[in-house]
DSSP file (Angstrom, degrees, kcal/mol; ACC not computed):
  #  RESIDUE AA STRUCTURE BP1 BP2  ACC     N-H-->O    O-->H-N    N-H-->O    O-->H-N    TCO  KAPPA ALPHA  PHI   PSI    X-CA   Y-CA   Z-CA
    1    1 A M              0   0    0      0, 0.0     2,-0.1     0, 0.0    31,-0.0   0.000 360.0 360.0 360.0 134.5   80.1  115.8  106.0
    2    2 A K        -     0   0    0      1,-0.0     2,-0.3     0, 0.0    30,-0.1  -0.451 360.0-134.6 -84.7 161.0   77.4  115.0  108.6
    3    3 A S        -     0   0    0     -2,-0.1     2,-0.3    28,-0.1    -1,-0.0  -0.895  12.5-154.5-119.1 152.4   78.1  112.9  111.6
    4    4 A L        -     0   0    0     -2,-0.3    25,-0.0     2,-0.3    30,-0.0  -0.759  27.7-121.2-117.5 165.1   76.0  110.1  113.1
    5    5 A H  S    S+     0   0    0     -2,-0.3     2,-0.4    63,-0.0    -1,-0.0   0.467  96.1  72.4 -81.7  -1.6   75.7  108.7  116.6
    6    6 A I        -     0   0    0      4,-0.0     2,-0.3    67,-0.0    -2,-0.3  -0.921  62.6-171.8-118.9 140.4   76.8  105.3  115.3
    7    7 A R    >   -     0   0    0     -2,-0.4     3,-1.7     1,-0.0    19,-0.2  -0.842  38.9 -80.5-125.0 163.8   80.3  104.3  114.2
    8    8 A R  T 3  S+     0   0    0     -2,-0.3    19,-0.2     1,-0.2     3,-0.1  -0.408 116.2  29.0 -63.2 135.6   81.8  101.3  112.4
    9    9 A G  T 3  S+     0   0    0     17,-2.1    -1,-0.2     1,-0.3    18,-0.1   0.234  89.6 128.4  97.3 -12.5   82.4   98.4  114.9
   10   10 A D    <   -     0   0    0     -3,-1.7    16,-2.6    15,-0.1     2,-0.5  -0.351  60.2-122.9 -71.7 155.7   79.5   99.4  117.3
   11   11 A T  E     -A   25   0A   0     63,-0.4    63,-2.8    14,-0.2     2,-0.3  -0.895  37.1-179.1 -98.6 129.1   76.9   96.9  118.4
   12   12 A V  E     -AB  24  73A   0     12,-2.7    12,-2.0    -2,-0.5     2,-0.4  -0.871  23.1-137.7-127.6 159.4   73.4   98.1  117.6
   13   13 A Q  E     -AB  23  72A   0     59,-2.7    59,-2.2    -2,-0.3     2,-0.3  -0.961  24.8-123.6-116.7 136.9   69.8   96.8  118.0
   14   14 A I  E     - B   0  71A   0      8,-2.6     7,-2.9    -2,-0.4    57,-0.2  -0.626  23.0-174.3 -81.1 132.9   67.2   97.0  115.3
   15   15 A L        +     0   0    0     55,-3.2     2,-0.3    -2,-0.3    56,-0.2   0.775  62.6  25.8 -97.6 -32.1   64.1   98.9  116.3
   16   16 A K  S    S+     0   0    0     54,-0.8     3,-0.3     3,-0.1    -1,-0.1  -0.893  89.9  36.2-134.5 160.4   61.8   98.5  113.3
   17   17 A G  S >  S-     0   0    0     -2,-0.3     3,-1.5     1,-0.2    -3,-0.0  -0.419 102.2 -40.9  98.2-170.7   61.2   96.2  110.3
   18   18 A K  T 3  S+     0   0    0      1,-0.3    -1,-0.2    -2,-0.1     0, 0.0   0.722 136.2  49.9 -68.8 -21.7   61.4   92.4  109.9
   19   19 A D  T >  S+     0   0    0     -3,-0.3     3,-2.0     3,-0.1    -5,-0.3   0.105  78.0 151.0-102.8  21.2   64.6   92.2  111.9
   20   20 A A  T <   +     0   0    0     -3,-1.5    -5,-0.2     1,-0.3     3,-0.1  -0.274  66.3  21.6 -58.4 134.1   63.3   94.2  114.9
   21   21 A G  T 3  S+     0   0    0     -7,-2.9    -1,-0.3     1,-0.3     2,-0.1   0.181  94.9 120.7  94.8 -16.1   64.9   93.1  118.2
   22   22 A K    <   -     0   0    0     -3,-2.0    -8,-2.6    -8,-0.1    -1,-0.3  -0.460  50.8-144.6 -81.1 154.7   68.0   91.6  116.6
   23   23 A R  E     +A   13   0A   0    -10,-0.2     2,-0.3    -2,-0.1   -10,-0.2  -0.876  25.1 156.7-117.8 151.9   71.5   92.8  117.4
   24   24 A G  E     -A   12   0A   0    -12,-2.0   -12,-2.7    -2,-0.3     2,-0.4  -0.982  40.6 -94.2-163.8 169.4   74.5   93.1  115.1
   25   25 A K  E     -A   11   0A   0     -2,-0.3    14,-3.0   -14,-0.2     2,-0.4  -0.743  40.9-115.1 -94.4 138.7   77.8   94.7  114.5
   26   26 A V  E     +C   38   0B   0    -16,-2.6   -17,-2.1    -2,-0.4    12,-0.2  -0.606  33.6 175.8 -76.3 124.0   78.0   97.8  112.2
   27   27 A L  E     +     0   0B   0     10,-3.0     2,-0.3    -2,-0.4    11,-0.2   0.787  64.6  10.8 -96.0 -35.3   80.1   97.0  109.1
   28   28 A K  E     -C   37   0B   0      9,-1.3     9,-2.6   -21,-0.1     2,-0.4  -0.999  58.8-158.4-150.5 143.3   79.7  100.3  107.1
   29   29 A V  E     -C   36   0B   0     -2,-0.3     7,-0.2     7,-0.2   -21,-0.1  -0.992   5.1-172.3-128.5 131.6   78.4  103.8  107.7
   30   30 A D  E  >> +C   35   0B   0      5,-2.9     5,-1.8    -2,-0.4     4,-1.0  -0.849   6.7 179.8-119.6  91.8   77.3  106.3  105.1
   31   31 A P  T  45S+     0   0    0      0, 0.0    -1,-0.1     0, 0.0   -28,-0.1   0.790  77.2  59.1 -67.5 -27.3   76.6  109.6  107.0
   32   32 A N  T  45S+     0   0    0      1,-0.2   -29,-0.1   -30,-0.1    -2,-0.0   0.885 118.2  30.2 -69.0 -37.2   75.6  111.6  103.9
   33   33 A R  T  45S-     0   0    0     -3,-0.4    -1,-0.2     2,-0.2     3,-0.1   0.463 105.9-127.0 -96.7  -3.7   72.7  109.2  103.2
   34   34 A R  T  <5 +     0   0    0     -4,-1.0    34,-2.4     1,-0.2     2,-0.3   0.885  64.6 134.7  57.1  43.8   72.2  108.3  106.9
   35   35 A R  E   < -CD  30  67B   0     -5,-1.8    -5,-2.9    32,-0.2     2,-0.3  -0.926  34.7-170.7-122.5 146.4   72.4  104.6  106.1
   36   36 A I  E     -CD  29  66B   0     30,-2.8    30,-3.1    -2,-0.3     2,-0.5  -0.970  18.2-136.6-134.5 152.0   74.3  101.8  107.9
   37   37 A V  E     -C   28   0B   0     -9,-2.6   -10,-3.0    -2,-0.3    -9,-1.3  -0.944  22.0-164.2-109.0 125.0   75.1   98.2  107.1
   38   38 A V  E >   -C   26   0B   0     -2,-0.5     3,-1.8    26,-0.4   -12,-0.2  -0.910  28.2-104.8-114.5 136.9   74.7   95.8  110.0
   39   39 A E  T 3  S-     0   0    0    -14,-3.0   -14,-0.2    -2,-0.4     3,-0.1  -0.395 102.0  -0.1 -62.8 122.0   76.1   92.3  110.0
   40   40 A G  T 3  S+     0   0    0      1,-0.2     2,-0.4    -2,-0.2     3,-0.3   0.489 107.2 113.1  80.7   4.7   73.4   89.7  109.5
   41   41 A I  S <  S+     0   0    0     -3,-1.8    23,-0.3     1,-0.2    -3,-0.3  -0.878  74.9   6.6-114.6 142.8   70.6   92.2  109.2
   42   42 A N  S    S-     0   0    0     -2,-0.4    22,-2.4     1,-0.2    -1,-0.2   0.929  82.9-171.9  57.5  52.0   68.4   93.1  106.2
   43   43 A R  E     -E   63   0C   0     -3,-0.3     2,-0.3    20,-0.2    20,-0.2  -0.483   8.3-163.0 -79.1 144.4   69.9   90.3  104.1
   44   44 A A  E     -E   62   0C   0     18,-2.9    18,-1.7    -2,-0.2     2,-0.4  -0.907   4.4-149.0-124.8 153.9   69.0   90.0  100.3
   45   45 A R  E     -E   61   0C   0     -2,-0.3     2,-0.4    16,-0.2    16,-0.2  -0.947  11.5-176.8-124.4 145.1   69.4   87.1   97.9
   46   46 A K  E     -E   60   0C   0     14,-1.9    14,-2.8    -2,-0.4     2,-0.7  -0.993  25.0-131.9-141.7 134.3   70.1   87.1   94.2
   47   47 A H  E     -E   59   0C   0     -2,-0.4     2,-0.4    12,-0.2    12,-0.2  -0.762  30.0-158.2 -86.0 117.2   70.4   84.2   91.8
   48   48 A M  E     -E   58   0C   0     10,-3.6    10,-1.8    -2,-0.7     3,-0.1  -0.815  10.4-135.6-104.2 134.6   73.5   84.6   89.8
   49   49 A R        -     0   0    0     -2,-0.4     8,-0.2     8,-0.2     5,-0.1  -0.603  41.8 -91.6 -78.2 144.1   74.2   83.1   86.4
   50   50 A P        +     0   0    0      0, 0.0     2,-0.2     0, 0.0    -1,-0.1  -0.336  60.1 158.8 -58.9 137.0   77.7   81.5   86.1
   51   51 A S        -     0   0    0      3,-2.0     6,-0.1    -3,-0.1    -3,-0.0  -0.831  56.9 -89.0-145.1-178.4   80.2   84.0   84.6
   52   52 A Q  S    S+     0   0    0     -2,-0.2    -1,-0.0     1,-0.2     0, 0.0   0.886 128.4  46.1 -66.8 -37.3   84.0   84.5   84.5
   53   53 A A  S    S+     0   0    0      1,-0.3    -1,-0.2     2,-0.1     0, 0.0   0.848 129.6  24.8 -72.3 -33.8   83.9   86.5   87.7
   54   54 A N  S    S+     0   0    0     -5,-0.1    -3,-2.0     1,-0.1    -1,-0.3  -0.721  70.3 171.1-130.6  80.2   81.6   83.9   89.4
   55   55 A P  S    S+     0   0    0      0, 0.0    -1,-0.1     0, 0.0    -3,-0.1   0.767  76.9  53.3 -67.3 -24.8   82.1   80.6   87.6
   56   56 A Q  S    S-     0   0    0      1,-0.1     2,-0.1    -7,-0.1    -2,-0.0   0.886  85.5-172.3 -75.8 -39.3   80.1   78.6   90.2
   57   57 A G        +     0   0    0     -8,-0.2     2,-0.2    -3,-0.2    -8,-0.2  -0.407  27.2 117.8  74.7-160.7   77.0   80.7   90.0
   58   58 A G  E     -E   48   0C   0    -10,-1.8   -10,-3.6    -2,-0.1     2,-0.4  -0.615  69.5 -21.4 103.0-160.2   74.2   80.0   92.4
   59   59 A V  E     -E   47   0C   0    -12,-0.2     2,-0.4    -2,-0.2   -12,-0.2  -0.779  55.1-161.7 -96.2 129.6   72.5   82.1   95.2
   60   60 A V  E     -E   46   0C   0    -14,-2.8   -14,-1.9    -2,-0.4     2,-0.3  -0.936   3.1-161.1-113.3 132.2   74.5   85.1   96.6
   61   61 A D  E     +E   45   0C   0     -2,-0.4     2,-0.3   -16,-0.2   -16,-0.2  -0.868  18.5 156.4-109.6 144.9   73.5   86.6  100.0
   62   62 A W  E     -E   44   0C   0    -18,-1.7   -18,-2.9    -2,-0.3     2,-0.4  -0.975  40.0-101.4-158.1 164.9   74.6   90.1  101.2
   63   63 A E  E     -E   43   0C   0     -2,-0.3   -20,-0.2   -20,-0.2   -21,-0.2  -0.739  28.4-151.3 -93.1 135.9   73.4   92.8  103.7
   64   64 A L        -     0   0    0    -22,-2.4   -26,-0.4    -2,-0.4   -23,-0.1  -0.716  29.8 -96.3 -98.6 155.0   71.6   95.9  102.5
   65   65 A P        -     0   0    0      0, 0.0     2,-0.3     0, 0.0   -28,-0.2  -0.358  34.1-156.7 -72.1 152.1   71.8   99.2  104.3
   66   66 A V  E     -D   36   0B   0    -30,-3.1   -30,-2.8    -2,-0.1     2,-0.1  -0.859  31.1 -91.2-120.3 159.3   69.2  100.3  106.9
   67   67 A D  E >   -D   35   0B   0     -2,-0.3     3,-1.6   -32,-0.2   -32,-0.2  -0.461  29.1-129.7 -71.6 142.2   68.3  103.8  108.0
   68   68 A A  G >  S+     0   0    0    -34,-2.4     3,-1.1     1,-0.3    -1,-0.1   0.737 105.2  64.3 -65.6 -22.9   70.2  105.1  111.0
   69   69 A S  G 3  S+     0   0    0    -35,-0.3    -1,-0.3     1,-0.2   -34,-0.1   0.656  94.2  61.8 -75.3 -13.6   67.0  106.2  112.7
   70   70 A N  G <  S+     0   0    0     -3,-1.6   -55,-3.2   -55,-0.1   -54,-0.8   0.302  98.6  65.2 -95.2   9.2   65.8  102.5  112.9
   71   71 A V  E <   -B   14   0A   0     -3,-1.1     2,-0.4   -57,-0.2   -57,-0.2  -0.922  62.6-155.6-129.0 156.8   68.7  101.3  115.1
   72   72 A M  E     -B   13   0A   0    -59,-2.2   -59,-2.7    -2,-0.3     2,-0.1  -0.998  26.8-111.1-133.9 137.9   69.9  102.1  118.6
   73   73 A L  E     -B   12   0A   0     -2,-0.4     9,-2.6     9,-0.4     2,-0.5  -0.405  27.3-137.1 -67.6 136.6   73.3  101.8  120.1
   74   74 A V  B     -F   81   0D   0    -63,-2.8   -63,-0.4     7,-0.2     2,-0.3  -0.860  15.3-133.4 -99.4 125.3   73.8   99.0  122.7
   75   75 A C     >  -     0   0    0      5,-2.2     4,-1.3    -2,-0.5     5,-0.3  -0.576   2.2-148.9 -77.8 135.5   75.8   99.9  125.7
   76   76 A A  T  4 S+     0   0    0     -2,-0.3    -1,-0.1     2,-0.2    29,-0.1   0.762  94.6  53.7 -74.2 -25.1   78.5   97.4  126.7
   77   77 A G  T  4 S+     0   0    0      1,-0.1    -1,-0.1    27,-0.1    27,-0.0   0.959 124.3  19.8 -75.5 -53.2   78.1   98.3  130.4
   78   78 A C  T  4 S-     0   0    0      2,-0.2    -2,-0.2    25,-0.1    -1,-0.1   0.519  94.0-135.9 -96.9  -5.7   74.4   97.8  130.9
   79   79 A D     <  +     0   0    0     -4,-1.3    -3,-0.1     1,-0.2    -5,-0.1   0.822  67.2 111.2  54.7  37.4   73.9   95.6  127.8
   80   80 A R  S    S-     0   0    0     -5,-0.3    -5,-2.2    -7,-0.0    -1,-0.2  -0.963  79.0 -97.3-133.9 152.0   70.8   97.5  126.8
   81   81 A P  B     +F   74   0D   0      0, 0.0     2,-0.3     0, 0.0    -7,-0.2  -0.512  55.1 170.1 -67.3 136.3   70.0   99.8  123.9
   82   82 A S        -     0   0    0     -9,-2.6    -9,-0.4    -2,-0.2     2,-0.1  -0.963  35.7-100.3-146.3 160.8   70.4  103.4  125.1
   83   83 A K        -     0   0    0     -2,-0.3    16,-1.7   -11,-0.1     2,-0.4  -0.364  40.0-120.5 -75.7 162.7   70.5  106.9  123.8
   84   84 A V  E     -G   98   0E   0     14,-0.2     2,-0.4    15,-0.1    14,-0.2  -0.903  18.4-162.4-113.7 133.8   73.8  108.6  123.4
   85   85 A K  E     -G   97   0E   0     12,-3.1    12,-2.8    -2,-0.4     2,-0.5  -0.938  14.5-142.0-110.5 136.4   75.0  111.8  125.1
   86   86 A R  E     -G   96   0E   0     -2,-0.4     2,-0.4    10,-0.2    10,-0.2  -0.869  16.3-171.2-103.1 129.0   77.9  113.7  123.7
   87   87 A I  E     -G   95   0E   0      8,-2.8     8,-3.3    -2,-0.5     2,-0.4  -0.959  27.4-117.3-119.0 134.0   80.4  115.3  126.1
   88   88 A R  E     -G   94   0E   0     -2,-0.4     6,-0.2     6,-0.2     3,-0.1  -0.568  36.4-170.7 -72.9 123.4   83.1  117.7  125.0
   89   89 A G        -     0   0    0      4,-2.8     2,-0.3    -2,-0.4    -1,-0.1   0.036  45.9 -37.9 -91.9-156.1   86.5  116.2  125.8
   90   90 A G  S >  S-     0   0    0      2,-0.1     3,-1.0    -2,-0.0     2,-0.3  -0.527 116.2 -15.5 -69.3 131.6   89.9  117.8  125.6
   91   91 A G  T 3  S-     0   0    0     -2,-0.3     0, 0.0     1,-0.2     0, 0.0  -0.561 126.4 -30.3  77.3-137.1   90.2  120.1  122.6
   92   92 A K  T 3  S+     0   0    0     -2,-0.3    -1,-0.2    -4,-0.1     2,-0.1   0.420 101.8 117.4 -98.1   0.3   87.5  119.7  119.9
   93   93 A S    <   -     0   0    0     -3,-1.0    -4,-2.8    -5,-0.1     2,-0.4  -0.398  52.3-147.5 -75.3 145.9   86.8  116.0  120.4
   94   94 A M  E     -G   88   0E   0     -6,-0.2     2,-0.4    -2,-0.1    -6,-0.2  -0.927   6.5-149.5-112.0 136.6   83.4  114.8  121.5
   95   95 A T  E     -G   87   0E   0     -8,-3.3    -8,-2.8    -2,-0.4     2,-0.4  -0.889  11.9-134.8-106.5 134.3   83.0  111.7  123.7
   96   96 A R  E     -G   86   0E   0     -2,-0.4     9,-2.0   -10,-0.2     2,-0.4  -0.757  26.9-176.0 -89.4 132.4   79.9  109.5  123.4
   97   97 A V  E     -GH  85 104E   0    -12,-2.8   -12,-3.1    -2,-0.4     7,-0.2  -0.978  29.2-112.7-131.7 140.7   78.4  108.5  126.7
   98   98 A C  E  >  -G   84   0E   0      5,-2.7     4,-1.3    -2,-0.4   -14,-0.2  -0.528  18.7-146.4 -69.2 133.8   75.5  106.1  127.6
   99   99 A K  T  4 S+     0   0    0    -16,-1.7    -1,-0.1    -2,-0.2   -15,-0.1   0.702  94.1  49.1 -76.0 -18.8   72.6  108.1  129.1
  100  100 A K  T  4 S+     0   0    0    -17,-0.3    -1,-0.1   -20,-0.1   -16,-0.0   0.918 130.1  11.6 -86.2 -47.5   71.6  105.2  131.4
  101  101 A C  T  4 S-     0   0    0      2,-0.1    -2,-0.2     0, 0.0    -1,-0.1   0.397  91.5-125.5-116.4   2.3   74.9  104.2  133.0
  102  102 A E     <  +     0   0    0     -4,-1.3     2,-0.3     1,-0.2    -3,-0.1   0.732  58.7 146.7  62.0  25.1   77.2  107.1  132.1
  103  103 A R        -     0   0    0      1,-0.1    -5,-2.7     2,-0.0    -1,-0.2  -0.714  50.2-113.1 -94.0 144.8   79.8  104.7  130.5
  104  104 A E  B      H   97   0E   0     -2,-0.3    -7,-0.2    -7,-0.2   -27,-0.1  -0.427 360.0 360.0 -73.5 148.3   81.9  105.8  127.5
  105  105 A F              0   0    0     -9,-2.0    -1,-0.1    -2,-0.1    -8,-0.1   0.406 360.0 360.0 -90.8 360.0   81.4  104.0  124.2
């Protein structure tokens, strides 16, 4: 399994696409495909016919995944998007640190 610089629950800023500049919380991460789902970003709509599972029918909205290279982690300390530096902690664990203000994520 591959690892990404982004984890579920992080706040990220979108760098490219129709939602560029927007921020959101990471809901889901797929490290094998390098895709992430961000709350309120890359939304899609589908008109659903009424069925037993969805008796009301109507328009359904949901978030589609975006590529991990098109987002940047937002540091809580400096409140700006920044690159991530990994520092080896105790044992085999790696700690993510903001390159601008040296604060842990």
